[in-house]
Phi, psi and omega in degrees: 000136178268125181236009177184157178232137181289164181288154179275173180289165176299147184277131175279145181307327182290340180293323176288323180301319189249012184300316182296318178297315182295319180294320178296319179292323175300315180297315178298319180296319181290325183266350186054039183262172179293131174201129175219114180284330191244117186299135184274351180275130178279009185302140175301336178292339181265313187255001179111145187301325184261002185301315180299313180293319180297319180295317180294319179295321178296319178296315182296326180292339180280337187290144177058035177220164170288141179276087189286345181296344179245019184291345180270001173291154172300123189231154174280352184094353178257163174237154182227166177148127182214037183281132173235127181297135172302345177270359173130299189288148172282133184286322176072019178274134180245137184242145177296135178280123184293131169282108189296316181298310181292322179295316178295319178298320179294320180298314181294324179292330181281342190292318185302315180294323178292318176300312187286347179293333178095158186296320182296316179294315180301317180298316181296318178295319178297319178296322177298320176301313182297319179299317179293322175297319181300322181296342180248031185297326179290319175298317179298323180299317178294322178296318178292314181304315187269011169240328183262334185090000176298147172296163191298310184298319177294321178299318178295312186287302185289322181278342182249256186306320180293320177294322180293322176298318177296323178297314179298321178300316180296319180297314183289321176299319178295319180297317181300317181293323179289326181288347175293340183262118178292153178294326179184158179220154169262110189261135182225127177245125181301141178229170182295315182263315181207151179291151172274124182238134179222147169266125178240123179250137183244122185244122176279127181234143179286165180278326184149202180289135177256135180250126175249120180255109187277166179247168183282324191276324179226073189298325180266312186303318182275341182268328186299320181303311180292319180302308185282331175296319179291316180297318181294337180263012171100002184265133170294152187234131170251123182258122177249095183288162168297137184299342177266358182216063183271318192304315180301322181279333174295318176299316181298312181296320179298318178295315181301317181295320179296315181294316180302315180295316180297331180275359176097018183240171186280134178298335183292355176294341176227124181223153178248131177245083180277160181211161169285154181300134177088006183284324181079034183292332184302317181293320178299312180296319183301329183262005175298137182296335180287336185282124180248336185230137178229127171247128186226135168231130180161202184294154184291335181299304180289328176301317178294324177299315179298318184290345177252295187291314181291321177296318179298333178276006175092013181273149171270116191241129174243123182236146164232116188249255185200169180188191182255094179284126195239149175230125176260119179252116180248313182190166177204148174254012177212075184299316180300315179295319179298313182296319179296320179294317179293320181300316178295315183298320178290328188273330187304120181053034176053035178071013184268048180234144178295345182255000183290140180291146178235311187253120179248114182265124182228131179297147182297331179270009172090192186224159174267139178221171176288351177250019180103170180288143177237137175286170176304314181298321180291325176299313179299318180295320182291320177296315180299317180296321179295319177296317181298318179293319183295327183254016186289329179267109187303316183297324178279324184298321183296336179282352173253317187285324187067204181241148178291144195262339181207170186294326180299315179297314182297319181297317179295316187286333184273352177218063181296319177305318178294321177298314180297319180296317180297324182269355180077035180242181181236133181285118173269328179208120179276153175285141183242135176285138181240132177274122179284128184295336182254337184229082185296341180276351180291140174263105183247129183230140173277161181293151175243152176236136178233128178269134177221158176276152182301329180290345182269061186297325178303335182289322189242004178261022171236143178294131178244075189299130178115197191276051174227125179230163185242135170256116192253123180277116180248166180286336184189171173297325177301317177293322177304314181292322178297315178295318177302310181299312187289318183291322179290320178298324184274319188248349178092163177191140178268329182219161174209157179214158177220145171237118179198145173262001185261118181299326179294317178296318179299318179294321178296323180290321176300319178294319178296320178294321177295318177297321182278343180073047182224146180289142186238137172244138185242125172052049178285118179230357183248223187263024170243133188236152187298332183267019178235142175228152182253128176301150180072350181235305182270134169279134178263109188081165179235338188076007185252008174212170189295351181292332182200147176256012182212169180227136170270120348230109176254176183299324181296334182287334185249328193292330182277357180282351174226161176234165180241125178250128183257137169241132182223151182204153179289144174249000000 
């Protein structure tokens, strides 16, 4: 029987500063309701009249210089950096190369004081870091744009406020899980003569150094959940950015170090491990004995290596890789809305999102719509026409498409007929090159569609990252659902969608999605798209299929990042 709880630690000043924010975020997390702490509009009316100009000037001042904000990290004395903007210019930013031995030693030395500060203090300090990052959202937007190739508004939103909301979600989720553990109890067990009484104290302890391995396409959005979940649970964090997208995470780490020091903690709790392209630093770091936690976003090859070799070495590994995001089209009562929604989903960032749709299953005998029945061929033509219209104005299209991020994407998109021939498909819509009015060196491509038969599984059961999608001819909606279920279970998927006016089909699709372990969107025809998720409400990934072994942000994502050590004694 519990008859008392020990007192909590002394309150850090930042806990009062951010108490209201943390409580509001806790409520949203518990209710899965709409909540956004950080405004997604880059308007000067929101962030200040001079914020856009100040952010752009700050970004420009970083180019072709040493990144001195991290000059106090343990360094080998060398600098690294090979970032080239997908829009053309070389950034020329050089970063100090981390001395791994000294950096790890400093991280471990910084951990006890951070551990002993308590969960509430850690959460408040983390929120202060996020607040400081938010104030530099325009600078961050340019950094994200010129490393990932995202268009500017998307770079601002996804790389800034949306990433910051996900960071806050991770901090609060971690705090909630830690608060489930009382600091201590007076435990009493009834006895024949007298009760047995013990004082039991519960101490939350971190696992060790956490490694965050960033990706090229979403350097902040995909890195922040793991970074802040680990930091909030007491673990020092080493961030290893993708060599082509260092700057957004370098800015983040520099801000974190300044806030940590101002709050009375060691700057070594956050470190950046930048590298030149092709160095292979991630594997070296992953096997360091000090590293206990690894968060990874990227290609499935290295993700599988982490899930086997790093796990076998005793690491706690969270991965988000890739998969076959699928759409089952059965029928619709809003053809115009469906086509517009699909056109946007295929076009956004040229399909270079882990959540972008790839496989569209359509019955061979066509579908029913509010504009009459359409054959399979007509469905493909209508989707292709919607994409063409949506991306028809080059000046507007580039603000949705962004720039292609690597040679693999460009090679696929620039020769779709050859790709279709190799895969045994038919080109329904070829990808078109778009000249960017401000960045003529950017490679901008519109989406392509390739029709294939359901029996040609090798064509569509491989991820085709970028602006190429498949319209798959099936024998029926039942076969579409079977293929959807089986391919996602085998190859993974981050998102799925269905269009149907039949309640039975919708229920069957929900069951298929549950079997496959993938999030499902139904009949999206408005301003919500399959490749977007909302912090505090939508889980990003499920951990239930091969595309990812974790979800942003559920209890499993945060709870294993700390352990509980008990001390007990007779009273």
